[in-house]
C-alpha positions in Angstrom: 11.7 -50.1 -35.0 8.3 -48.4 -34.3 8.0 -44.9 -35.8 7.1 -42.0 -33.5 3.7 -40.4 -34.0 4.4 -36.8 -35.2 1.2 -35.3 -33.8 1.9 -36.6 -30.3 5.5 -35.3 -30.5 4.1 -31.9 -31.5 1.5 -31.9 -28.7 4.2 -32.8 -26.1 6.4 -30.0 -27.4 3.5 -27.6 -27.1 2.8 -28.6 -23.5 6.5 -28.2 -22.6 6.5 -24.7 -24.3 3.4 -23.7 -22.2 5.0 -25.0 -19.1 8.0 -22.7 -19.3 8.6 -19.0 -19.7 5.5 -16.8 -19.9 2.3 -18.1 -18.3 0.2 -17.5 -21.4 1.1 -17.6 -25.1 -0.7 -16.6 -28.3 -1.3 -18.9 -31.3 1.3 -17.1 -33.4 3.9 -17.3 -30.6 3.3 -21.1 -30.2 3.4 -21.8 -34.0 6.5 -19.7 -34.5 8.4 -21.3 -31.5 7.7 -24.8 -32.7 8.1 -24.2 -36.4 4.5 -25.1 -37.2 1.9 -23.6 -39.5 -0.8 -21.7 -37.6 -3.5 -24.1 -38.8 -1.5 -27.1 -37.6 -0.8 -25.5 -34.2 -4.4 -24.4 -33.8 -5.7 -28.0 -34.5 -3.4 -29.4 -31.9 -4.4 -26.7 -29.4 -8.0 -27.3 -30.0 -7.6 -31.0 -29.3 -5.6 -30.4 -26.2 -8.3 -27.9 -25.1 -11.1 -30.4 -25.6 -9.2 -32.8 -23.4 -8.7 -30.2 -20.7 -4.9 -30.1 -21.1 -4.9 -26.5 -22.4 -7.1 -23.6 -21.6 -7.7 -20.4 -23.6 -8.3 -17.0 -22.0 -11.6 -15.7 -23.2 -10.4 -12.1 -23.2 -6.9 -12.3 -24.7 -7.3 -15.5 -26.7 -3.9 -16.7 -25.3 -3.3 -20.3 -24.2 -2.1 -21.8 -20.9 -1.8 -25.2 -19.3 -5.2 -26.7 -18.2 -6.5 -28.1 -15.0 -6.6 -31.7 -16.3 -2.9 -31.7 -16.9 -2.4 -30.3 -13.4 -4.6 -33.0 -12.0 -2.7 -35.8 -13.7 0.6 -34.3 -12.5 -0.6 -33.9 -8.9 -1.5 -37.7 -8.9 2.2 -38.4 -9.4 3.4 -35.7 -7.1 1.2 -36.9 -4.3 3.3 -40.1 -4.1 6.6 -38.2 -4.3 8.5 -38.9 -1.1 10.0 -35.5 -0.9 6.6 -33.8 -1.0 5.1 -36.3 1.5 7.9 -35.7 4.0 7.6 -32.0 3.6 3.8 -31.6 4.1 3.8 -30.9 7.8 6.9 -28.8 7.9 5.8 -26.6 5.0 2.4 -26.0 6.6 4.2 -24.9 9.7 6.5 -22.6 7.8 3.6 -20.9 6.1 1.9 -20.3 9.4 5.0 -19.0 11.2 6.2 -16.8 8.3 2.8 -15.6 7.1 4.0 -16.2 3.5 3.5 -18.6 0.6 5.8 -21.7 0.7 7.1 -23.5 -2.3 8.9 -26.8 -2.6 10.9 -27.3 -5.8 13.0 -29.8 -7.6 15.3 -29.7 -10.7 13.5 -30.5 -14.0 14.5 -29.7 -17.6 16.8 -26.7 -16.9 14.3 -25.2 -14.4 12.6 -25.6 -11.0 9.5 -27.7 -11.0 7.1 -26.7 -8.1 6.0 -29.9 -6.5 4.2 -28.4 -3.5 2.7 -25.0 -2.7 1.2 -23.8 0.6 -0.9 -20.7 0.3 -0.2 -17.6 2.3 -2.4 -17.9 5.4 -4.7 -15.0 4.8 -7.9 -14.4 2.8 -6.3 -13.1 -0.3 -7.0 -14.7 -3.7 -4.2 -17.0 -4.7 -3.5 -19.5 -7.5 -2.1 -22.9 -7.0 1.4 -23.1 -8.5 2.0 -26.9 -8.3 3.4 -28.0 -11.7 4.7 -24.5 -12.6 8.3 -24.0 -13.7 10.6 -21.3 -12.4 14.0 -20.3 -13.7 17.2 -21.7 -12.1 19.3 -18.6 -12.3 17.1 -15.9 -10.8 14.8 -17.5 -8.2 15.9 -18.4 -4.7 14.8 -22.0 -5.2 16.8 -22.2 -8.5 19.9 -20.7 -7.0 19.9 -23.2 -4.1 19.6 -26.1 -6.6 22.3 -24.6 -8.8 24.6 -24.2 -5.8 24.2 -27.6 -4.3 23.3 -30.0 -7.2 26.1 -30.5 -9.8 23.5 -31.5 -12.4 21.6 -28.3 -11.8 24.8 -26.3 -11.9 25.6 -27.7 -15.3 22.1 -27.0 -16.6 22.1 -23.4 -15.5 25.4 -22.7 -17.1 24.1 -24.1 -20.4 20.7 -22.4 -20.2 20.0 -18.8 -21.3 20.2 -16.7 -18.1 17.6 -14.1 -19.1 17.4 -10.8 -17.3 13.9 -10.5 -16.0 14.5 -7.3 -14.1 17.4 -4.8 -13.7 18.4 -6.8 -10.6 18.8 -10.2 -12.4 22.4 -11.5 -12.3 23.1 -13.0 -15.7 26.9 -12.7 -16.2 28.7 -16.0 -15.6 31.4 -14.7 -13.2 28.9 -12.8 -11.1 26.5 -15.7 -11.1 29.2 -18.1 -9.9 29.8 -15.6 -7.1 26.2 -15.8 -6.1 26.4 -19.5 -5.9 29.5 -19.3 -3.8 27.7 -17.0 -1.4 24.7 -19.3 -1.3 26.9 -22.3 -0.3 28.6 -20.2 2.3 25.4 -18.9 3.9 23.3 -22.0 3.5 20.5 -20.2 1.7 19.7 -18.1 -1.4 17.6 -15.0 -1.9 15.7 -13.4 -4.8 14.9 -9.7 -4.2 13.1 -8.5 -7.3 15.4 -10.5 -9.6 12.5 -12.5 -11.2 9.4 -10.4 -10.4 9.3 -6.8 -9.5 8.0 -6.2 -5.9 8.5 -9.9 -4.9 11.2 -11.4 -2.7 12.1 -14.9 -1.8 14.4 -16.9 0.4 15.1 -20.7 0.0 17.3 -23.4 1.5 18.4 -26.9 0.3 16.9 -30.2 1.3 19.2 -33.3 1.4 18.5 -37.0 1.5 20.1 -39.8 3.6 23.2 -39.8 1.3 23.6 -36.1 2.0 22.7 -35.4 -1.7 20.6 -32.3 -2.6 17.1 -33.4 -3.7 15.2 -30.2 -3.6 14.7 -26.8 -2.1 12.1 -25.1 0.1 11.4 -21.4 0.3 9.0 -18.6 1.0 7.8 -15.9 -1.4 6.1 -12.6 -0.7 5.9 -8.9 -1.2 9.3 -7.1 -0.7 7.9 -4.9 2.1 7.0 -8.0 4.1 9.9 -10.3 3.4 12.5 -7.5 3.7 13.2 -4.7 6.1 15.5 -1.8 5.3 16.5 -3.5 2.1 17.6 -6.8 3.8 15.8 -10.1 4.2 14.3 -10.4 7.6 16.6 -12.7 9.7 13.7 -14.5 11.3 12.4 -15.5 7.9 15.8 -16.8 6.9 16.0 -18.8 10.1 12.5 -20.2 9.6 13.2 -21.4 6.1 16.5 -23.0 7.1 14.9 -24.8 10.0 12.2 -26.1 7.7 14.8 -27.4 5.2 16.7 -29.1 8.0 13.6 -30.7 9.4 12.6 -32.2 6.0 16.2 -33.3 5.4 16.1 -35.1 8.8 12.9 -36.8 7.9 14.6 -38.0 4.7 17.3 -39.6 6.8 20.0 -36.9 6.3 20.7 -36.4 10.0 21.8 -33.1 11.5 23.3 -30.3 9.3 
């Protein structure tokens, strides 16, 4: 049996670490998390940086995923049927809602963003394709956890970290959130993951009526909510988008 190459295993573990949790990590954090000596970790990071898979912030010295990795990932995502079917509908949702639109799928105890439509204004924005979001606190993650049995198992086993005072972490309360999500047909995240940010998402199903992803909008609380509640027209727009993509995947009417 062929032996695994340790340096490649360590590089893969490093990329997975940078893909989850905080957007940027320092050398000490990376070395400690992976149980590596700083010199070893630095050598791997330097190689990944030279290949464009990792970037280093010139001010803080912290590391993040690089553009080359995103480019390779996008090559795969471009042929992803879900993304292809959702392109027109997500563009329409961004225009009608005035907010950023995200399409996510389950991946390694989190939500992988496979498509991102910028908010239709002139503000500076960063492409989030390839980013990971938590299952338990985001609207996309709650939808997947509510409708996909595999995602449900993953979120129960994962650490449900409290990102803000609003994050629901306790198991019984979280299961109640999922029950409500299934009853309403959508999930929300009002400052549960990021302070000042609100989201709403709905499930996408395939021709076998199986959940294959989630689509949602994200924006400032003052735009997405009114008097402390999600704007009903935005909820309706997100659900309409999810149903349209599901129909294009052969799911029929919901």
